[in-house]
C-alpha positions as CSV (number, residue, x, y, z in Angstrom):
1,X,156.0,193.0,25.9
2,X,155.1,192.2,29.2
3,X,154.5,189.5,31.3
4,X,152.9,188.8,34.8
5,X,154.2,186.7,37.5
6,X,152.4,184.8,40.2
7,X,152.3,187.3,42.1
8,X,150.2,189.2,40.6
9,X,153.9,191.7,39.6
10,X,153.7,193.3,35.4
11,X,157.7,192.1,34.9
12,X,159.2,194.0,31.4
13,X,161.2,192.0,29.3
14,X,165.0,193.2,30.0
15,X,167.7,193.6,27.7
16,X,170.0,191.2,26.1
17,X,173.6,191.5,25.4
18,X,174.7,191.2,21.9
19,X,177.0,188.3,21.0
20,X,180.1,188.1,22.6
21,X,179.8,191.1,25.1
22,X,178.6,190.5,28.7
23,X,176.7,193.2,30.7
24,X,178.1,194.9,33.9
25,X,176.6,193.9,36.7
26,X,177.1,196.9,39.2
27,X,177.9,196.7,42.7
28,X,175.4,197.9,44.0
29,X,173.0,195.0,41.9
30,X,175.3,192.3,43.1
31,X,174.7,193.0,47.2
32,X,171.4,193.0,46.5
33,X,171.3,189.5,44.5
34,X,173.1,188.5,47.8
35,X,170.9,190.4,49.9
36,X,168.2,188.3,48.6
37,X,169.6,185.2,48.7
38,X,169.7,185.3,52.2
39,X,166.5,186.4,52.5
40,X,165.2,183.8,50.5
41,X,166.8,181.4,53.3
42,X,165.8,182.8,56.1
43,X,162.2,183.3,55.0
44,X,162.2,179.9,53.9
45,X,163.2,178.5,57.1
46,X,160.7,180.2,59.0
47,X,157.8,179.7,56.7
48,X,158.6,177.1,54.4
49,X,158.9,176.6,50.6
50,X,155.1,178.7,49.6
51,X,157.1,182.0,51.1
52,X,156.1,184.8,48.7
53,X,157.8,187.1,46.4
54,X,156.5,190.1,48.5
55,X,157.9,188.4,51.8
56,X,161.2,187.9,50.3
57,X,161.6,191.6,49.2
58,X,160.5,193.3,53.1
59,X,163.0,189.6,54.6
60,X,165.6,191.6,52.2
61,X,164.8,195.4,52.2
62,X,164.6,195.7,48.7
63,X,161.3,196.6,45.6
64,X,159.3,193.2,44.8
65,X,160.5,194.1,41.3
66,X,164.4,193.5,42.4
67,X,163.8,189.7,43.5
68,X,161.5,189.1,40.3
69,X,164.3,190.7,37.6
70,X,167.1,188.2,39.4
71,X,164.6,185.2,39.7
72,X,161.6,185.3,37.2
73,X,160.5,181.6,38.4
74,X,160.1,180.4,41.8
75,X,162.2,177.1,40.5
76,X,165.0,179.2,39.9
77,X,164.9,181.0,43.1
78,X,164.4,177.3,45.0
79,X,167.5,176.3,42.7
80,X,170.0,179.0,43.6
81,X,168.8,178.4,48.0
82,X,169.4,174.8,47.1
83,X,172.6,176.1,45.7
84,X,173.6,178.0,48.4
85,X,173.2,175.9,51.4
86,X,174.9,172.6,49.0
87,X,178.1,174.7,48.5
88,X,178.3,175.7,52.3
89,X,177.6,172.1,53.0
90,X,180.5,170.8,50.8
91,X,183.1,173.2,51.8
92,X,181.9,171.6,55.9
93,X,182.7,168.5,54.0
94,X,186.4,169.8,53.1
95,X,186.9,171.5,56.5
96,X,186.1,168.0,57.8
97,X,188.2,165.8,55.8
98,X,191.1,167.9,56.4
99,X,190.8,167.8,60.5
100,X,193.5,165.4,62.0
101,X,190.8,164.0,64.6
102,X,188.4,162.0,62.4
103,X,185.6,162.1,64.9
104,X,186.1,166.0,65.4
105,X,185.4,166.3,61.5
106,X,182.5,163.9,61.7
107,X,180.9,166.5,64.3
108,X,181.3,168.9,62.8
109,X,179.4,168.1,59.2
110,X,177.3,165.6,61.2
111,X,175.9,168.9,63.2
112,X,176.3,170.9,59.6
113,X,173.7,168.6,58.0
114,X,171.5,168.1,61.0
115,X,170.9,172.2,62.0
116,X,171.1,172.8,58.0
117,X,168.2,169.8,57.5
118,X,166.3,170.9,60.5
119,X,166.6,174.9,59.9
120,X,165.5,174.2,55.8
121,X,162.4,170.9,56.4
122,X,161.3,170.7,53.7
123,X,164.4,171.1,51.2
124,X,166.3,168.1,51.0
125,X,163.0,166.8,49.6
126,X,163.0,169.5,46.6
127,X,166.9,168.6,45.5
128,X,165.3,167.0,42.4
129,X,162.4,168.9,42.0
130,X,163.3,172.2,41.8
131,X,167.1,171.8,41.9
132,X,168.1,170.4,37.8
133,X,171.5,169.3,37.0
134,X,173.9,171.7,38.8
135,X,172.4,170.5,42.1
136,X,172.1,166.8,41.5
137,X,175.6,166.9,40.6
138,X,176.2,168.9,44.1
139,X,174.2,166.7,46.1
140,X,176.0,163.4,44.4
141,X,179.0,165.5,45.6
142,X,178.0,166.2,49.3
143,X,177.1,162.2,49.5
144,X,180.4,161.5,48.1
145,X,182.5,163.8,50.3
146,X,180.2,162.5,53.3
147,X,180.6,158.4,52.7
148,X,184.1,159.4,53.0
149,X,184.1,161.4,55.8
150,X,181.6,158.7,57.7
151,X,183.6,155.7,56.4
152,X,187.5,157.5,57.2
153,X,186.2,158.2,61.1
154,X,185.1,154.5,61.5
155,X,188.2,153.5,59.8
156,X,190.0,155.4,62.7
157,X,187.3,153.4,65.3
158,X,185.9,156.8,66.6
159,X,182.5,155.7,65.1
160,X,180.3,152.7,65.5
161,X,180.7,150.2,62.4
162,X,177.4,148.2,62.2
163,X,176.0,151.0,61.0
164,X,175.7,151.7,57.0
165,X,177.3,155.4,56.5
166,X,173.9,155.5,54.8
167,X,172.2,154.9,58.2
168,X,174.3,157.3,59.5
169,X,173.4,160.2,57.2
170,X,169.8,159.5,57.9
171,X,170.6,159.9,61.4
172,X,171.3,163.6,60.5
173,X,167.8,164.4,59.8
174,X,166.3,163.0,63.4
175,X,167.0,166.5,65.0
176,X,164.3,168.3,62.2
177,X,161.9,165.7,63.0
178,X,161.3,166.5,66.6
179,X,157.2,166.9,67.4
180,X,154.8,166.8,70.0
181,X,154.8,163.6,72.3
182,X,152.1,162.6,74.8
183,X,151.4,166.7,74.8
184,X,154.5,168.0,75.8
185,X,156.2,170.1,72.8
186,X,159.6,170.2,72.5
187,X,161.5,172.5,74.8
188,X,162.6,176.1,72.7
189,X,165.5,176.5,74.5
190,X,166.9,173.5,74.6
191,X,166.1,173.4,70.0
192,X,168.2,170.7,68.0
193,X,171.3,170.9,70.1
194,X,170.0,168.1,72.8
195,X,168.9,165.8,70.4
196,X,172.3,165.7,68.8
197,X,174.1,165.8,72.0
198,X,172.3,161.9,72.2
199,X,173.3,161.2,68.9
200,X,176.7,162.0,68.3
201,X,177.4,159.8,71.9
202,X,175.4,157.4,70.5
203,X,177.1,157.0,67.4
204,X,181.3,157.4,69.4
205,X,182.3,154.1,69.6
206,X,183.3,153.5,73.9
């Protein structure tokens, strides 16, 4: 039996492994999955959440059928992108906690959060809508790690204590909302780093 995806592409039913057996995944198939996921991240960052499977396939250099076979539903693709980004940020948070210098660790995580938020505008608001239980668990883990990084930096006297950790975290979204002010467009050459520099300077004690 055949079904049709929302891009109009026919999708045939895939073989199902019998109970107790695992279908082997070829190395080239694994590479294609990684390419599709990386391409989806780039395409969403540049185009937004409405990017089509055809655009993602072009970006990945694969046929659109490859994208459909791996992610037959859009929510599956969005969840995979979210998990990939959150995994990256969770790793960064662990690195931040491992830093001997609490401010250095905080700067690492704050910068990572700010840049990922700016590069993937719209995804933060999609965590619960598209993510499912796995993404919800990762989001809670990242929030807890971020709280620990912020409070550790405050306890060591490097970060302003008049802000709750939630307020500090919200400031990481500031570079993502740069826009035109009185007809003056943001400077693309400066990107988000000038805003980040000002934010970090303002958050640091002394």
